[in-house]
C-alpha positions in Angstrom: 131.2 1.9 -121.4 133.8 3.8 -123.1 131.2 4.7 -126.2 129.4 7.0 -123.7 131.7 8.9 -122.3 131.3 11.3 -125.1 128.4 12.4 -122.8 130.1 13.8 -119.7 130.3 17.0 -121.4 127.5 16.7 -124.1 124.6 16.1 -121.4 125.3 19.7 -119.7 125.1 21.5 -123.4 121.5 19.6 -124.0 120.1 20.8 -120.6 121.3 24.2 -121.7 119.6 23.6 -124.9 116.4 22.5 -123.0 116.0 25.3 -120.6 117.2 28.0 -122.4 114.4 27.5 -125.2 111.4 25.8 -123.3 112.3 25.7 -119.7 110.1 28.8 -119.0 106.7 26.7 -121.1 108.2 23.7 -119.2 107.9 25.0 -115.3 110.4 25.7 -112.6 109.7 21.4 -111.8 111.1 20.6 -115.3 113.8 23.5 -115.2 115.3 22.2 -111.6 114.7 18.2 -112.7 117.2 18.7 -116.3 119.5 21.3 -115.0 120.2 19.4 -111.6 120.0 16.3 -113.5 122.2 16.6 -116.7 125.2 17.4 -114.4 124.3 14.3 -112.0 124.3 12.6 -114.7 127.6 13.5 -115.9 129.1 13.1 -112.6 128.3 10.0 -112.8 130.1 9.1 -115.8 133.2 11.2 -115.0 133.5 8.6 -111.8 132.7 5.8 -114.5 135.5 7.1 -116.8 137.7 8.5 -113.6 137.7 4.6 -112.3 138.5 3.3 -116.3 141.2 5.5 -116.3 142.4 4.4 -113.0 142.5 1.0 -114.0 144.8 1.8 -116.9 148.3 0.8 -116.9 149.9 4.1 -117.7 146.5 6.1 -115.9 145.7 7.3 -119.1 142.1 7.4 -121.1 142.3 8.8 -124.6 138.7 8.3 -127.0 138.8 9.7 -129.6 136.2 10.1 -132.3 137.6 11.3 -135.8 139.5 14.1 -137.3 137.7 17.4 -136.7 140.3 19.5 -138.9 143.0 18.6 -140.8 144.7 21.2 -143.3 148.6 20.6 -144.7 150.6 19.3 -141.7 147.6 20.1 -139.3 145.7 17.7 -137.9 143.3 17.7 -134.8 142.0 14.9 -133.6 138.1 15.7 -132.2 139.2 13.8 -128.8 138.9 13.5 -125.1 141.7 12.8 -123.0 141.5 11.6 -119.2 144.4 11.1 -116.8 144.9 12.3 -113.6 144.9 15.7 -114.0 142.0 16.2 -116.2 140.5 13.9 -114.3 140.3 15.1 -111.2 139.2 18.6 -112.5 136.1 16.7 -114.3 135.6 15.3 -110.7 135.5 19.0 -108.9 133.8 20.5 -112.1 130.9 18.3 -112.3 131.1 17.5 -108.1 131.1 20.9 -106.5 129.5 22.1 -109.8 126.3 19.9 -108.8 126.8 21.3 -105.7 126.2 24.8 -106.7 123.4 23.9 -109.2 121.7 22.4 -106.0 122.0 25.5 -104.0 121.0 27.3 -106.7 117.2 25.7 -106.1 117.2 27.6 -103.3 118.5 30.5 -103.6 117.6 31.9 -107.4 113.8 30.0 -106.9 111.9 33.5 -106.9 114.2 35.2 -109.6 112.3 35.3 -113.4 114.8 34.2 -115.1 114.9 30.9 -113.4 115.4 29.0 -116.2 117.5 31.2 -118.0 119.7 31.2 -115.2 120.3 27.7 -115.2 120.6 27.3 -119.1 123.8 29.5 -118.4 124.8 27.4 -115.5 124.8 24.5 -117.9 126.8 26.1 -120.4 129.4 26.9 -118.2 129.8 23.3 -117.3 129.7 22.0 -120.9 132.5 24.2 -121.9 135.0 24.0 -119.2 134.4 19.9 -119.2 135.7 20.4 -122.9 138.6 23.1 -121.3 139.7 20.3 -119.7 139.2 17.3 -121.3 140.4 18.4 -124.9 142.8 16.3 -126.1 144.1 19.2 -128.0 145.0 22.7 -127.4 142.5 23.8 -130.4 139.4 22.2 -128.1 140.7 23.3 -125.5 140.9 26.6 -126.7 137.3 26.0 -127.7 136.5 25.6 -123.6 138.7 28.5 -122.8 136.8 30.9 -124.9 133.4 29.4 -124.0 134.0 30.1 -120.0 135.0 33.2 -121.3 131.6 33.8 -123.0 129.4 32.0 -120.0 131.3 34.6 -117.4 129.8 37.4 -119.6 126.3 36.1 -119.6 126.7 35.2 -115.5 128.1 38.1 -114.3 125.7 40.0 -116.3 122.8 38.5 -115.6 120.9 41.0 -114.2 120.7 43.0 -117.0 118.4 45.3 -115.9 120.8 47.1 -113.5 123.6 49.3 -114.9 126.4 47.9 -112.5 126.2 44.1 -113.9 126.1 44.6 -117.5 129.5 47.0 -117.4 130.8 43.8 -115.3 129.6 41.4 -117.4 131.8 43.4 -120.4 134.8 44.2 -118.2 134.7 40.4 -117.6 134.8 39.9 -121.3 137.1 42.4 -122.7 140.0 41.6 -120.2 139.7 37.7 -120.7 140.0 38.6 -124.9 143.5 40.2 -124.0 144.9 37.3 -122.3 142.9 35.2 -125.2 145.5 36.8 -127.6 148.3 36.0 -125.8 147.2 31.8 -125.9 146.4 32.2 -129.8 149.6 33.7 -130.1 151.4 30.8 -127.4 149.6 28.1 -129.8 151.0 29.4 -133.5 154.8 29.2 -131.9 153.8 25.8 -130.7 152.8 24.8 -133.6 156.1 26.5 -135.3 157.8 24.6 -133.0 156.3 21.2 -132.7 154.4 20.9 -135.8 151.2 19.3 -133.6 148.7 21.0 -131.4 147.6 18.0 -130.2 149.0 17.9 -126.3 150.4 14.2 -126.0 152.0 15.1 -129.3 153.9 18.2 -127.7 155.0 16.6 -124.8 156.5 14.1 -126.5 158.3 16.0 -128.5 159.2 18.1 -125.5 160.5 15.3 -123.5 163.5 15.4 -125.9 164.3 19.0 -126.2 166.6 20.8 -123.7 165.9 23.1 -121.5 165.9 27.0 -123.0 169.3 28.6 -121.8 168.3 32.6 -122.2 165.2 33.7 -123.9 164.2 31.3 -127.0 161.2 30.5 -129.0 159.3 28.3 -126.0 160.4 31.3 -123.7 158.1 33.4 -126.0 155.5 31.0 -126.5 154.8 30.0 -122.7 155.1 33.8 -121.7 152.2 34.1 -123.9 150.2 31.3 -123.0 151.1 33.1 -119.2 149.3 36.2 -120.7 146.1 33.8 -121.2 146.7 32.4 -117.9 147.0 36.0 -115.9 143.7 36.8 -117.6 141.3 33.6 -116.9 143.0 33.4 -113.5 143.1 37.0 -112.6 147.3 37.8 -111.9 148.3 40.8 -111.9 147.6 43.1 -114.6 144.5 41.4 -115.9 143.0 40.6 -112.4 140.7 43.8 -112.9 137.5 41.8 -113.7 137.3 39.3 -111.0 136.7 41.9 -108.3 133.7 43.3 -110.0 132.4 39.6 -111.1 130.4 39.9 -107.8 127.9 41.7 -110.0 126.6 37.9 -110.6 124.4 36.0 -108.0 126.6 34.1 -105.7 125.9 30.9 -107.2 128.0 32.7 -110.5 130.1 34.0 -107.6 130.7 30.3 -106.3 131.2 28.6 -109.6 133.7 31.3 -111.3 135.8 31.5 -108.4 136.1 28.1 -106.5 137.5 25.7 -109.1 136.5 26.1 -112.5 136.8 29.4 -114.7 140.1 31.1 -112.7 142.0 28.3 -112.4 141.8 27.4 -116.4 145.1 28.9 -116.8 146.7 27.0 -113.8 145.1 24.3 -115.4 146.5 24.9 -118.6 150.2 25.6 -117.3 149.5 21.9 -115.8 149.0 20.4 -118.7 152.0 21.5 -120.3 153.6 21.3 -117.6 156.6 19.6 -119.5 156.9 22.7 -122.1 157.1 25.0 -119.2 159.9 23.3 -117.2 162.1 23.9 -120.4 161.7 27.9 -119.7 163.4 29.0 -116.6 162.6 32.8 -117.5 159.1 31.8 -117.9 159.4 29.8 -114.5 160.5 32.5 -112.7 157.8 35.3 -114.3 155.2 33.0 -112.8 157.1 32.5 -109.6 157.3 36.3 -109.0 153.8 37.9 -110.6 152.1 34.7 -108.4 153.8 36.3 -105.1 152.7 40.2 -105.5 149.7 39.2 -106.5 149.1 37.2 -103.4 150.1 39.9 -101.3 148.6 42.7 -103.2 145.1 41.4 -103.4 145.3 39.9 -99.4 146.3 43.8 -98.5 142.6 45.2 -100.2 140.8 42.6 -98.8 141.7 43.9 -95.3 139.2 46.8 -95.4 136.6 45.6 -98.0 133.1 46.2 -96.6 131.5 44.0 -99.1 131.4 40.4 -97.9 131.3 39.0 -101.5 134.3 41.8 -102.1 136.2 40.5 -99.4 136.0 36.6 -100.7 136.9 37.8 -104.5 140.1 39.5 -103.6 140.6 36.6 -101.1 140.0 34.4 -104.6 142.7 36.6 -106.4 144.9 36.0 -103.8 144.9 32.2 -103.5 145.4 32.1 -106.9 148.6 34.0 -106.4 149.9 31.3 -104.8 149.0 28.6 -107.2 150.9 30.4 -109.4 153.6 31.0 -106.8 153.8 26.8 -106.8 153.6 26.6 -110.7 156.6 28.9 -110.7 158.2 27.6 -107.9 158.4 23.9 -110.1 155.8 22.2 -107.5 153.1 21.8 -110.1 151.7 19.1 -108.2 151.9 21.6 -105.2 150.0 24.3 -107.1 147.3 22.2 -108.6 146.5 20.8 -105.0 145.7 24.3 -103.8 143.3 24.2 -107.1 142.0 21.4 -105.3 141.8 22.3 -101.8 140.3 26.1 -102.9 137.9 24.7 -104.9 136.1 22.9 -101.4 136.5 26.2 -99.0 136.7 29.0 -101.4 133.3 27.4 -102.6 131.7 26.6 -99.3 132.5 30.5 -98.3 130.9 32.2 -101.6 128.2 29.7 -100.5 128.3 30.6 -97.2 128.7 34.6 -98.2 125.1 33.9 -100.2 123.8 32.3 -97.1 124.1 35.2 -95.1 123.0 37.4 -97.6 119.7 35.7 -98.4 119.4 35.8 -94.4 119.8 39.7 -94.1 117.6 40.0 -97.5 120.1 41.4 -99.9 122.1 43.0 -97.5 126.1 42.7 -98.3 127.6 45.5 -96.1 129.9 43.9 -93.1 128.8 47.1 -91.1 125.3 46.8 -91.2 125.0 42.7 -90.2 126.9 41.0 -86.6 125.3 38.9 -84.0 123.9 35.9 -86.4 125.8 33.3 -85.5 122.9 32.3 -83.0 120.2 33.0 -86.2 122.0 31.2 -88.8 123.5 28.2 -87.1 124.5 26.0 -90.0 125.8 28.9 -92.3 128.1 29.9 -89.2 129.8 26.3 -87.9 130.3 25.4 -91.6 131.9 29.3 -92.4 134.0 29.0 -89.3 135.1 25.5 -91.2 136.4 27.1 -94.5 137.6 29.8 -92.4 140.2 27.9 -90.6 141.0 25.8 -93.7 141.6 29.0 -95.7 143.7 30.6 -93.3 145.9 27.2 -92.8 144.9 25.9 -89.6 146.8 22.3 -88.8 145.1 19.5 -90.0 143.0 21.4 -92.8 143.0 21.1 -96.4 144.6 24.5 -97.0 147.7 24.4 -94.5 148.8 21.4 -96.3 148.3 22.9 -99.8 149.3 26.1 -98.5 152.5 25.4 -96.7 153.6 23.0 -99.7 153.6 26.0 -101.5 155.6 28.3 -99.1 158.1 25.5 -98.4 158.6 25.0 -102.6 158.7 29.0 -102.9 161.5 29.2 -100.0 163.8 26.6 -101.7 163.5 29.0 -105.3 164.0 32.2 -103.1 163.6 33.8 -99.6 162.2 36.3 -100.5 159.2 34.7 -102.4 158.7 33.0 -99.0 158.8 36.4 -97.0 156.1 37.6 -99.8 154.0 34.5 -99.1 153.7 34.7 -95.4 152.9 38.4 -95.2 149.7 37.7 -97.7 149.0 34.5 -95.6 149.1 36.8 -92.5 146.5 39.5 -94.2 144.2 36.0 -95.2 143.7 35.3 -91.4 143.1 38.8 -90.7 140.7 39.7 -93.2 139.0 36.2 -93.1 138.4 36.4 -89.2 137.4 40.4 -89.9 134.7 39.1 -91.9 133.8 36.4 -89.6 133.4 38.8 -86.7 131.7 41.2 -88.2 129.2 39.1 -89.5 128.7 36.9 -86.7 129.7 38.3 -83.6 129.2 41.2 -81.3 125.6 43.3 -81.8 123.1 43.2 -84.4 123.9 46.6 -86.4 121.2 46.9 -88.7 118.1 45.4 -86.0 115.9 44.8 -88.8 117.6 43.1 -90.9 118.5 40.8 -88.2 115.0 40.5 -86.8 113.8 38.8 -89.7 117.1 37.0 -90.6 116.3 33.2 -90.9 118.7 29.8 -91.2 119.0 29.3 -95.3 116.7 26.2 -96.9 118.0 22.8 -96.6 119.2 23.2 -100.7 121.2 25.9 -99.5 122.6 24.1 -96.2 123.2 20.7 -97.6 125.8 21.5 -99.7 127.5 23.8 -97.5 127.6 20.3 -94.8 129.2 18.5 -97.6 131.5 21.3 -98.8 133.0 22.1 -95.0 133.5 18.5 -94.9 135.5 18.3 -97.9 137.7 21.4 -96.6 138.6 20.0 -93.6 139.4 16.4 -95.0 140.9 16.5 -98.3 143.9 17.9 -97.5 144.9 14.4 -96.0 145.5 13.5 -99.4 148.7 16.1 -99.7 150.2 15.2 -96.5 153.8 16.2 -97.3 156.9 13.9 -96.5 158.0 16.2 -94.3 155.1 15.9 -92.0 154.7 11.9 -92.3 153.2 11.8 -94.9 153.7 10.4 -98.7 152.6 13.9 -100.7 150.2 11.2 -102.4 148.4 13.8 -104.5 152.2 14.3 -106.5 152.1 10.6 -106.8 148.7 10.8 -108.6 149.6 13.2 -110.5 153.0 12.6 -111.5 152.1 10.6 -115.0 150.1 13.6 -116.4 152.7 16.2 -114.9 155.6 14.5 -116.6 154.1 12.8 -119.8 156.8 12.3 -122.1 159.6 13.1 -120.5 162.6 10.6 -120.5 164.5 12.0 -118.2 163.8 11.5 -114.6 162.1 14.7 -112.8 164.5 16.0 -110.5 163.9 16.1 -106.4 163.3 18.7 -104.3 166.1 19.9 -102.1 166.0 19.7 -98.6 164.9 22.5 -96.2 163.5 23.2 -92.9 159.9 22.5 -94.1 158.6 22.0 -90.9 160.3 25.0 -89.2 159.0 27.1 -92.1 155.3 25.8 -91.7 155.7 26.5 -87.9 156.7 29.8 -87.9 154.1 30.5 -91.1 151.2 28.7 -89.3 151.8 30.7 -86.0 151.6 34.2 -87.6 148.8 33.4 -89.3 147.2 32.0 -86.2 148.4 35.0 -85.0 146.8 37.5 -87.1 143.7 35.6 -87.5 143.1 36.4 -83.4 144.2 39.7 -84.3 141.4 40.0 -86.9 138.6 38.1 -85.0 139.9 40.0 -81.4 139.5 43.7 -83.0 136.8 43.5 -84.6 134.4 41.0 -82.5 132.9 44.1 -81.2 132.0 45.6 -84.1 134.3 48.2 -86.8 134.5 50.8 -84.3 138.5 49.9 -84.5 138.5 50.3 -88.1 136.7 53.6 -88.3 139.0 55.4 -85.7 142.0 53.7 -87.7 140.3 55.5 -91.1 139.7 58.7 -89.1 143.6 58.7 -88.0 145.1 57.5 -91.4 142.6 58.5 -93.9 145.6 58.4 -96.4 146.3 54.4 -95.8 142.9 53.6 -95.4 141.5 55.1 -98.7 144.3 53.6 -100.2 142.8 50.2 -99.4 139.8 50.8 -99.4 140.3 52.8 -102.8 142.3 49.3 -104.1 145.4 51.2 -104.8 142.9 53.6 -107.4 144.4 50.8 -109.8 140.7 51.2 -111.7 140.8 54.8 -111.3 144.4 54.6 -113.0 143.3 52.3 -115.8 140.1 54.6 -116.7 142.4 57.6 -117.0 145.4 57.0 -118.2 144.6 53.8 -120.7 140.6 54.0 -121.1 140.1 57.6 -121.3 143.1 58.2 -123.9 141.7 55.0 -126.0 137.9 56.8 -125.7 139.6 60.1 -127.3 141.6 58.7 -130.2 137.9 56.7 -131.1 136.5 59.8 -131.0 138.7 61.4 -132.9 139.0 58.7 -135.7 135.4 58.3 -135.6 134.6 62.2 -136.3 137.3 62.5 -138.3 137.0 59.3 -140.7 133.6 57.9 -140.3 132.0 61.4 -140.3 134.1 63.7 -142.1 135.6 61.2 -144.7 133.4 58.5 -145.0 129.8 60.0 -143.9 130.6 63.3 -145.4 132.9 63.3 -148.7 132.1 59.6 -149.3 128.3 59.8 -149.0 127.1 63.1 -148.6 129.0 65.4 -150.7 128.3 63.7 -154.3 124.6 63.7 -153.1 124.8 67.6 -152.3 126.7 68.1 -155.7 124.2 66.4 -157.5 121.3 68.2 -155.7 122.8 71.5 -156.8 123.4 70.6 -160.2 119.9 69.6 -160.3 118.5 72.4 -159.1 120.9 74.5 -160.9 119.5 72.7 -164.1 116.0 73.3 -162.8 116.7 77.1 -163.6 116.5 76.3 -167.4 112.9 73.9 -167.0 110.4 76.9 -167.4 107.8 75.5 -169.6 108.2 78.2 -172.3 108.6 77.6 -175.9 110.6 80.7 -176.6 112.9 79.9 -174.0 114.0 76.6 -175.3 113.6 77.7 -179.1 116.4 80.2 -177.8 118.4 77.7 -175.9 118.4 75.7 -179.0 119.6 78.3 -181.1 122.2 79.2 -178.8 123.6 76.0 -179.2 123.4 76.0 -182.5 125.7 78.6 -183.1 128.2 77.2 -180.3 128.2 74.2 -182.5 128.9 76.5 -185.8 131.2 78.6 -183.6 133.3 75.2 -182.5 132.9 73.4 -186.3 134.2 76.7 -188.2 136.6 77.8 -186.0 
């Protein structure tokens, strides 16, 4: 069976090629069968590979298919590596990816570009699997760049509009900034270790002492973190992700749940033994993550577009993941990746169901009263909301509080920032739920025609809701009577190659901290529901009384405007200057047009002597002879 595991990423690629080249002629039935079938087949193969890996003594399955490239001391294998880390991500990508594909059948059924859409989705799954399964940084980078390309295609899917192509281009360009950091980091790691094969790097890193101060590895890991801030939307490269809402809702779920935006977290976890050698980088990761978590959460407090609220929620939750990584909680950060995959995919698909019911209305202020008309959507989104707010017993509770606990051990200030962000999360999520499902309808025409989504859309919601509620028990911390099984499961991957034992966590008031953060979260959640269950009147009154604060949050602290004014506009001005000076004046004017103009002038001047009269030619010959005699006889 091992001989067929290469089909795990290849099957979605074949599905993408079929739907892209032949799908329109084959019909929607064939597109649906192929689009869903290849991802489901990949899921089955992924399960087989996962079980095979689990049966290995070291929980590591390496599949080499020969040398991909080799020059000098560089040798890059064409191989796949399945371990607890990549294996779990592989199941998340294929499993939740399949649910999103299934949901898309109902959501996109009337769209003219149905085949093109499924071609893009399949291609995205291929590149994402390549990213997580690649045994070398080079193959991982192929997947890294590929998901960037697919995000451009999917976000800009509605290319007839003005906003979607711009949003896709914004995502593409901002990710290119981060990708430069990844490329530099890879080069530095090759210079330091002489290889780009992940296992070889980690084996050598296990014999290296932690850096004191700023060193080569610190520079390499900081560059890799720059790439992570691009893919995983952290300050300052987060601006593309909220605009990614321009794509169809299934795209939002696919990109924002457990795939592209978690690529940065996965890369850091993949190279965890190297990052642990660089205390400076770990501090940067923790503080950037904490700042992003709170910053994005405050923006989500007043957004009116239901998908924009969830977009900034994603930025905030990614911040928590980086906070966990920076606090040396690689397992905790990755566990939040896993739990977030369930409840955030659920919330985005639930929002899509609401938008579908409201005939593509996305303004929260125009909704209301939908809990009786869309009962399944309401119940499942309720489950996702209590999970993301960290209600005791749900998946978000265990992963969030483990991160906050580790943050407290690193710095109480980080814990305070994390708790404030969690309070904002509870408030804006219950604001979203109250404005959507409670109160009286504020758009009676849309409400009268509202209806529950078809089974192809509600079935994935129910499966995701079950995961959002139950999967947290995989990582019950020891402070709550559990064994943090996810930490033990991921340990072989996160400590691969280390010759010294992993440092245990210091004892701390874990239960007390969880009680404080959970109580505050529940209180702010109740406040959000209480404030908005009857409509947006309280927020409108706040906007009238405190317009500066409200406008500041509503306009996202004017960061986009600042980037436009102080970065993009000067770049455009300088670009226009270079265009006018070098391209138009020097190259076109002096280099191309001037020789042509001079040729025309000389040609016109010479034409004056072409009169067609013999006496003029004879006179010219005589004058020429006189000049020659003068020159030679002088």
